[in-house]
C-alpha positions in Angstrom: 158.9 109.6 158.3 155.0 109.6 157.1 152.6 109.8 159.7 149.8 106.9 159.4 146.6 107.6 159.3 145.2 106.1 162.9 148.3 108.7 163.9 146.7 111.2 162.2 143.0 110.2 163.3 144.3 110.1 167.1 145.9 113.7 167.0 142.8 115.0 165.5 140.9 113.6 168.9 143.8 115.6 170.8 142.9 118.7 169.0 139.0 118.4 169.4 139.9 117.8 173.2 142.0 121.0 173.6 145.4 119.1 174.8 149.0 119.3 173.0 149.8 116.2 171.4 153.5 116.5 172.3 153.7 117.4 175.8 150.6 114.3 176.5 153.3 112.4 174.6 156.0 112.7 176.5 154.0 112.6 179.8 152.8 108.9 178.8 155.9 107.7 177.9 157.7 109.6 181.5 155.0 107.7 183.6 155.5 104.6 181.5 158.6 104.7 181.9 158.5 104.6 185.7 155.9 102.2 185.9 158.0 99.2 186.9 159.7 100.8 189.4 156.7 102.6 191.1 154.6 99.2 190.6 157.6 97.0 191.7 159.7 98.7 193.9 157.0 99.0 196.6 156.7 94.8 197.0 159.5 92.7 197.3 157.6 89.7 195.4 155.3 89.9 192.2 152.7 87.8 194.0 152.5 90.2 197.1 152.1 93.3 195.0 148.3 93.4 194.8 147.6 92.9 198.5 149.9 96.2 198.6 148.1 98.2 197.0 146.6 101.4 198.6 146.3 105.1 198.6 149.0 107.2 200.2 147.5 110.4 199.4 143.5 110.9 200.7 143.3 113.8 198.5 143.2 111.9 194.7 142.1 114.8 193.4 145.7 116.3 194.4 147.6 113.5 192.5 145.8 114.0 189.5 146.1 117.4 189.1 149.8 117.3 189.4 149.3 114.1 186.7 147.3 116.9 184.6 149.8 119.8 185.3 153.3 118.5 185.6 155.9 119.7 182.9 157.2 117.3 181.0 160.6 118.7 180.9 160.7 116.9 184.6 163.7 114.6 184.9 162.4 111.1 185.5 163.9 111.4 189.1 162.0 114.1 189.9 158.8 112.9 188.3 159.3 109.6 190.4 159.8 111.3 193.3 156.7 113.8 193.3 154.0 110.9 191.4 155.7 108.8 194.8 154.8 111.7 197.2 150.7 111.3 195.9 150.5 108.1 194.9 151.1 104.2 196.2 151.1 102.1 193.3 147.1 101.8 193.7 146.3 104.5 191.9 148.9 104.6 189.3 147.8 101.3 188.2 143.7 102.0 188.3 144.4 104.5 185.6 146.6 102.7 183.6 144.4 99.8 183.9 141.5 102.1 182.7 143.5 104.2 179.8 144.5 100.8 178.9 140.8 99.5 178.5 139.7 102.4 176.3 142.9 101.6 174.1 141.2 98.4 173.8 137.8 100.0 173.4 139.7 102.4 170.0 137.5 101.7 166.9 140.8 100.3 164.9 141.8 97.0 164.2 145.0 97.4 165.8 142.9 98.1 169.3 144.2 94.6 170.9 148.1 95.2 169.5 148.3 98.7 171.3 147.0 97.3 174.6 149.6 94.2 174.4 152.5 96.6 173.2 151.7 98.8 176.0 151.9 95.4 178.5 154.9 93.6 177.2 157.0 97.0 176.5 156.4 98.9 179.8 153.9 96.9 182.2 155.0 93.4 182.1 157.0 92.2 185.1 159.6 90.8 182.9 162.3 93.0 180.9 160.6 91.8 177.5 163.7 92.0 174.4 162.5 93.4 171.0 162.7 90.6 169.1 160.6 88.7 171.9 157.8 91.0 171.4 158.4 91.2 167.6 158.2 87.2 167.9 154.7 87.4 170.0 152.9 89.5 167.9 154.4 88.6 164.8 155.1 91.7 163.4 157.8 93.6 161.6 160.3 95.7 163.3 158.9 98.7 160.9 155.2 98.2 161.9 155.9 97.8 165.8 157.3 101.0 165.9 154.9 102.8 164.1 152.1 100.5 165.8 154.1 101.2 169.0 154.0 105.0 168.7 150.1 104.6 167.8 149.9 103.1 170.9 151.8 105.5 173.1 149.8 108.5 171.5 146.5 107.1 172.2 146.9 105.6 175.7 147.8 109.2 176.4 144.8 110.5 175.1 142.9 107.9 176.8 144.9 108.9 180.2 144.5 113.1 179.9 141.0 113.4 178.2 139.1 110.5 179.6 140.3 109.0 182.8 141.9 111.6 184.7 138.9 114.5 183.6 136.4 111.7 184.9 138.3 110.8 188.4 138.5 114.6 188.9 135.0 114.9 188.5 134.2 111.9 190.9 136.2 113.3 193.5 135.0 117.0 193.3 131.2 115.2 193.6 132.2 113.5 196.4 133.8 115.7 198.2 130.7 118.1 197.5 128.5 115.3 199.1 130.7 114.9 202.2 130.7 118.8 202.6 126.7 118.9 202.5 126.5 115.9 204.6 128.7 117.9 207.4 126.8 121.2 206.5 123.3 119.0 207.6 124.8 117.6 210.6 125.5 120.9 211.8 122.5 122.3 211.2 120.6 119.8 213.0 123.0 119.6 216.2 
């Protein structure tokens, strides 16, 4: 199957950011594939979910480094076990949510559809059937598969090129500021 122009443009973004498209695409599908399990297992009911969001690891930078470096060849079960050891659902939801906002802001006429596809396929509490998704989006099956691939590729780029590096930078600055504060307190004592 021939690649769409949009996918070729997204791959250019990957190249410009020195990211391996195939690896990130697999990582993104794996992350999306466990999203519901990680989120909804943390709560017995969807209404309680948002009240129970909390960070399990106090070292967000370690968890984000794991996301950057994990092998896309890990089994889904091993990946879920590792990610659960770093995160409670709060950070997973936040990373995906911020990345989805980047997807929505992508300068393409289908940006809104990309976000809707990701939400309907991977993030909704309910398991939407393919025919339901096609009806909701009012598109043909062939268009759906092309746009779904573009959506995943774009979300992956947003996660690994925009969101995670920003968080890593923030946590390093925050850690440095804490260290500087502690140093100055020790000097005055």
